[in-house]
C-alpha positions as a LaTeX table, in Angstrom:
\begin{tabular}{lrrr}
\hline
Residue & $x$ (\AA) & $y$ (\AA) & $z$ (\AA) \\
\hline
Ala1 & 73.11 & 104.68 & 91.07 \\
Gly2 & 70.92 & 102.07 & 89.50 \\
Tyr3 & 72.37 & 101.80 & 86.01 \\
Glu4 & 74.35 & 98.59 & 86.04 \\
Pro5 & 72.85 & 95.13 & 85.45 \\
Gln6 & 74.28 & 93.61 & 88.62 \\
Arg7 & 73.30 & 95.49 & 91.74 \\
Ile8 & 73.03 & 94.99 & 95.49 \\
Val9 & 71.01 & 97.56 & 97.40 \\
Thr10 & 71.45 & 98.16 & 101.12 \\
Glu11 & 70.08 & 100.84 & 103.41 \\
His12 & 72.60 & 103.46 & 102.28 \\
Phe13 & 74.46 & 102.05 & 99.26 \\
Ser14 & 73.97 & 100.75 & 95.76 \\
Val15 & 76.85 & 98.36 & 95.02 \\
Glu16 & 76.97 & 97.86 & 91.25 \\
Trp17 & 79.15 & 96.12 & 88.68 \\
Asp18 & 78.97 & 95.09 & 85.06 \\
Glu19 & 82.32 & 93.97 & 83.59 \\
Ala20 & 84.04 & 93.29 & 86.90 \\
Asn21 & 84.91 & 89.67 & 87.59 \\
Val22 & 83.54 & 89.49 & 91.12 \\
Ser23 & 81.04 & 87.10 & 92.61 \\
Glu24 & 77.75 & 88.24 & 94.06 \\
Ala25 & 78.94 & 86.94 & 97.44 \\
Thr26 & 82.01 & 89.18 & 97.27 \\
Ala27 & 79.94 & 92.20 & 96.28 \\
Gln28 & 77.57 & 91.41 & 99.14 \\
Ala29 & 80.50 & 91.26 & 101.56 \\
Trp30 & 81.66 & 94.69 & 100.36 \\
Ala31 & 78.15 & 96.06 & 100.75 \\
Glu32 & 78.05 & 94.78 & 104.32 \\
Ala33 & 81.48 & 96.30 & 105.02 \\
Leu34 & 80.26 & 99.66 & 103.70 \\
Glu35 & 77.22 & 99.51 & 105.97 \\
Lys36 & 79.46 & 98.59 & 108.91 \\
Ser37 & 81.61 & 101.60 & 108.04 \\
Trp38 & 78.53 & 103.83 & 107.98 \\
Glu39 & 77.46 & 102.53 & 111.38 \\
Val40 & 80.84 & 103.24 & 112.99 \\
Glu41 & 81.88 & 106.46 & 111.26 \\
Ile42 & 78.52 & 108.23 & 111.11 \\
Glu43 & 76.26 & 106.71 & 113.75 \\
Gln44 & 78.84 & 106.00 & 116.45 \\
Met45 & 81.59 & 108.56 & 115.84 \\
Gly46 & 79.28 & 111.35 & 114.69 \\
Trp47 & 80.74 & 112.22 & 111.31 \\
Arg48 & 78.34 & 113.80 & 108.84 \\
Pro49 & 76.75 & 111.59 & 106.20 \\
Pro50 & 77.64 & 112.15 & 102.55 \\
Ala51 & 75.71 & 114.92 & 100.82 \\
Lys52 & 72.34 & 113.92 & 99.34 \\
Ser53 & 72.39 & 110.57 & 101.14 \\
Asp54 & 68.94 & 111.35 & 102.57 \\
Asp55 & 67.61 & 111.38 & 99.01 \\
Tyr56 & 69.89 & 108.99 & 97.12 \\
Leu57 & 71.83 & 105.81 & 97.72 \\
Val58 & 75.61 & 106.24 & 97.66 \\
Leu59 & 76.97 & 104.59 & 94.51 \\
Ala60 & 79.77 & 102.08 & 95.12 \\
Tyr61 & 80.84 & 100.83 & 91.71 \\
Ile62 & 83.19 & 97.90 & 91.07 \\
Ser63 & 84.93 & 98.45 & 87.75 \\
Gly64 & 86.56 & 95.93 & 85.44 \\
Met65 & 89.98 & 97.51 & 86.02 \\
Asn66 & 92.56 & 95.11 & 87.46 \\
Tyr67 & 93.62 & 98.01 & 89.65 \\
Gln68 & 94.02 & 97.00 & 93.30 \\
Gly69 & 92.66 & 100.18 & 94.72 \\
Ala70 & 89.78 & 102.61 & 94.70 \\
Phe71 & 88.96 & 106.29 & 94.53 \\
Thr72 & 86.14 & 108.56 & 95.60 \\
Ser73 & 85.03 & 111.54 & 93.58 \\
Ala74 & 81.98 & 113.80 & 93.54 \\
Ala75 & 79.64 & 115.40 & 91.06 \\
Gln76 & 77.70 & 118.62 & 91.46 \\
Cys77 & 74.06 & 117.97 & 92.32 \\
Asp78 & 71.74 & 120.84 & 93.29 \\
Gly79 & 74.63 & 122.86 & 94.68 \\
Ser80 & 76.22 & 120.03 & 96.67 \\
Phe81 & 79.09 & 117.68 & 95.95 \\
Met82 & 77.44 & 114.26 & 95.72 \\
Pro83 & 80.15 & 111.62 & 96.19 \\
Tyr84 & 80.51 & 108.19 & 94.60 \\
Ile85 & 83.03 & 105.37 & 95.07 \\
Val86 & 84.81 & 103.43 & 92.31 \\
Ala87 & 86.83 & 100.31 & 93.16 \\
Gly88 & 88.97 & 98.22 & 90.82 \\
Gln89 & 88.22 & 94.51 & 90.68 \\
Gly90 & 91.85 & 93.77 & 91.58 \\
Gly91 & 91.14 & 94.76 & 95.16 \\
Phe92 & 88.69 & 91.89 & 95.57 \\
Ser93 & 90.95 & 89.04 & 94.48 \\
Gly94 & 92.28 & 86.32 & 96.73 \\
Asn95 & 91.13 & 85.58 & 100.25 \\
Ser96 & 92.07 & 88.97 & 101.72 \\
Asn97 & 89.60 & 91.13 & 103.61 \\
Trp98 & 91.51 & 94.22 & 102.50 \\
Phe99 & 88.54 & 95.40 & 100.45 \\
Glu100 & 86.52 & 95.82 & 103.65 \\
Asp101 & 89.02 & 98.36 & 104.99 \\
Met102 & 89.08 & 99.99 & 101.57 \\
Gly103 & 85.33 & 100.51 & 101.92 \\
Ala104 & 85.81 & 102.21 & 105.28 \\
His105 & 88.55 & 104.39 & 103.77 \\
Glu106 & 86.52 & 105.43 & 100.73 \\
Leu107 & 83.37 & 106.11 & 102.73 \\
Asn108 & 85.38 & 108.53 & 104.84 \\
His109 & 86.43 & 110.32 & 101.66 \\
Ala110 & 82.76 & 110.56 & 100.70 \\
Ile111 & 82.06 & 112.03 & 104.14 \\
Gln112 & 84.93 & 114.51 & 103.87 \\
Tyr113 & 83.21 & 116.30 & 101.01 \\
Ser114 & 80.49 & 117.27 & 103.50 \\
Tyr115 & 83.08 & 119.46 & 105.24 \\
Gly116 & 84.24 & 121.25 & 102.11 \\
Met117 & 87.42 & 120.81 & 100.09 \\
Ala118 & 89.81 & 123.13 & 101.93 \\
His119 & 92.23 & 120.61 & 103.45 \\
Glu120 & 95.42 & 119.62 & 101.68 \\
Pro121 & 95.32 & 116.22 & 99.90 \\
Trp122 & 97.59 & 114.47 & 102.42 \\
Phe123 & 95.08 & 115.13 & 105.22 \\
Trp124 & 92.29 & 113.54 & 103.19 \\
Glu125 & 94.37 & 110.37 & 102.89 \\
Ser126 & 95.81 & 110.35 & 106.41 \\
Thr127 & 92.34 & 110.77 & 107.91 \\
Ala128 & 90.72 & 108.05 & 105.81 \\
Thr129 & 93.57 & 105.66 & 106.64 \\
Trp130 & 93.42 & 106.48 & 110.37 \\
Ile131 & 89.69 & 105.80 & 110.61 \\
Gln132 & 90.07 & 102.26 & 109.27 \\
Glu133 & 91.29 & 101.21 & 112.72 \\
Tyr134 & 88.01 & 102.32 & 114.29 \\
Val135 & 85.86 & 100.42 & 111.80 \\
Phe136 & 87.87 & 97.19 & 111.61 \\
Pro137 & 90.22 & 97.14 & 114.61 \\
Ser138 & 91.14 & 93.47 & 114.12 \\
His139 & 92.35 & 93.94 & 110.53 \\
Asp140 & 95.21 & 96.45 & 110.85 \\
Trp141 & 95.50 & 96.97 & 107.11 \\
Trp142 & 96.24 & 100.63 & 107.78 \\
Ala143 & 99.53 & 99.63 & 109.44 \\
Ala144 & 101.22 & 98.70 & 106.18 \\
Tyr145 & 100.89 & 102.29 & 104.99 \\
Val146 & 102.90 & 103.71 & 107.89 \\
Thr147 & 106.06 & 102.82 & 105.95 \\
Gly148 & 105.07 & 105.63 & 103.60 \\
Tyr149 & 106.11 & 107.92 & 106.46 \\
Ser150 & 108.91 & 105.91 & 108.04 \\
Asp151 & 110.67 & 105.30 & 104.70 \\
Ala152 & 110.70 & 109.02 & 103.92 \\
Pro153 & 110.49 & 111.03 & 107.16 \\
His154 & 112.43 & 113.86 & 105.52 \\
Leu155 & 109.45 & 114.75 & 103.36 \\
Ala156 & 107.37 & 117.72 & 104.45 \\
Leu157 & 104.42 & 116.95 & 106.68 \\
Asn158 & 102.05 & 118.23 & 104.00 \\
Ala159 & 103.80 & 116.75 & 100.97 \\
Ser160 & 101.16 & 115.72 & 98.44 \\
Ser161 & 101.37 & 114.14 & 94.99 \\
Gln162 & 99.54 & 111.66 & 92.79 \\
Asp163 & 102.58 & 111.19 & 90.55 \\
Asp164 & 105.60 & 110.82 & 92.84 \\
Tyr165 & 105.39 & 107.35 & 94.44 \\
Asp166 & 107.29 & 108.25 & 97.62 \\
Val167 & 105.19 & 111.34 & 98.22 \\
Phe168 & 102.00 & 109.47 & 97.33 \\
Met169 & 102.70 & 106.80 & 99.95 \\
His170 & 103.79 & 109.47 & 102.44 \\
Met171 & 100.26 & 110.91 & 102.37 \\
Tyr172 & 98.85 & 107.61 & 103.62 \\
Gly173 & 101.73 & 107.12 & 106.03 \\
Met174 & 100.88 & 110.43 & 107.64 \\
Ser175 & 97.97 & 108.60 & 109.26 \\
Ile176 & 100.53 & 108.19 & 112.04 \\
Phe177 & 100.11 & 111.93 & 112.69 \\
Asn178 & 96.34 & 111.47 & 113.02 \\
Phe179 & 96.94 & 108.66 & 115.51 \\
Tyr180 & 99.21 & 110.97 & 117.50 \\
Leu181 & 96.61 & 113.75 & 117.53 \\
Asp182 & 94.01 & 111.20 & 118.59 \\
Glu183 & 95.98 & 109.37 & 121.29 \\
Glu184 & 98.16 & 112.13 & 122.71 \\
Val185 & 96.49 & 115.47 & 122.00 \\
Gly186 & 92.71 & 115.60 & 121.69 \\
Gly187 & 91.05 & 112.26 & 121.04 \\
Pro188 & 89.21 & 111.17 & 117.89 \\
Glu189 & 86.92 & 114.19 & 118.17 \\
Leu190 & 89.87 & 116.45 & 117.38 \\
Ile191 & 90.23 & 114.92 & 113.92 \\
Gln192 & 86.63 & 115.73 & 113.09 \\
Asp193 & 87.02 & 119.22 & 114.57 \\
Leu194 & 89.90 & 119.83 & 112.18 \\
Trp195 & 87.58 & 119.02 & 109.29 \\
Val196 & 84.97 & 121.37 & 110.70 \\
Ala197 & 87.69 & 124.03 & 110.81 \\
Gly198 & 87.99 & 123.75 & 107.05 \\
Glu199 & 84.51 & 125.21 & 106.71 \\
Ala200 & 85.81 & 128.48 & 108.15 \\
Val201 & 87.79 & 129.07 & 104.96 \\
Pro202 & 85.17 & 128.77 & 102.20 \\
Gly203 & 86.50 & 128.81 & 98.68 \\
Arg204 & 89.78 & 127.14 & 99.62 \\
Val205 & 90.56 & 123.97 & 97.67 \\
Tyr206 & 93.25 & 121.52 & 98.81 \\
Asp207 & 95.48 & 124.21 & 100.35 \\
Tyr208 & 94.43 & 124.66 & 104.00 \\
Trp209 & 97.51 & 124.39 & 106.24 \\
Ile210 & 97.02 & 121.99 & 109.17 \\
Gly211 & 98.73 & 124.45 & 111.51 \\
Asp212 & 95.94 & 126.96 & 110.89 \\
Ala213 & 93.29 & 124.30 & 111.49 \\
Leu214 & 94.95 & 123.28 & 114.76 \\
Glu215 & 95.17 & 126.90 & 115.85 \\
Arg216 & 91.38 & 127.10 & 115.67 \\
Gln217 & 91.40 & 124.40 & 118.36 \\
Asp218 & 93.87 & 126.43 & 120.44 \\
Ile219 & 96.66 & 123.98 & 119.58 \\
Val220 & 100.01 & 125.23 & 118.32 \\
Leu221 & 101.56 & 122.82 & 115.82 \\
Glu222 & 105.11 & 123.70 & 116.88 \\
Asp223 & 104.24 & 122.79 & 120.48 \\
Ile224 & 103.11 & 119.26 & 119.61 \\
Tyr225 & 105.35 & 118.41 & 116.65 \\
Asp226 & 108.41 & 117.68 & 118.79 \\
Gly227 & 106.31 & 115.20 & 120.75 \\
Phe228 & 105.22 & 113.58 & 117.50 \\
Ile229 & 108.84 & 113.15 & 116.38 \\
Ala230 & 109.91 & 111.84 & 119.80 \\
Ala231 & 107.06 & 109.31 & 119.86 \\
Asn232 & 108.14 & 107.95 & 116.48 \\
Thr233 & 111.77 & 107.76 & 117.60 \\
Val234 & 111.08 & 105.60 & 120.64 \\
\hline
\end{tabular}
């Protein structure tokens, strides 16, 4: 963080842009949304902060891409995965507040690295989509992604792909499974506990079966999955 000519610094983030066509007011609004996300996810809900955030600001970069989306990645730093967020300028166009939810989503990805990389990719996306409701409950931008599940319920629960559009959207739509675990099984704490469970399998990368993670919480997937299907049916 700290390289780009246009920069807004908050308590935990450095929001930066160079070629992106965004106003300073818009960048400021995103910075405030990121801080709101930090307050809810970390301070209120108890999720771990991103690695190295005690020493460095978390970089949130707005690129000149017209891409209406964002991604979070991480670089090795002193033995830890230090995350950073990159958002395309297309996500800040118009009068939508979608980019605020996107900030909550991407911050959760940055947090997830603090629990290791064991979980399958779909659970990264379903968790980050689910938590948007806690940060911005009046927005409901997460709801549009549920069609990723309802349009293709035949896909495997853990289907994951960056190339197949239906599978890609299904990963986000599986947030409906997180909501079921939250509302009907174990509360929001269960979701975090499942991420903690990933630490019990060090060295695993994107291949930790959710059934095994649930079993560590004394929950049998087969016992709750019928309830999940029934809830969606009615």
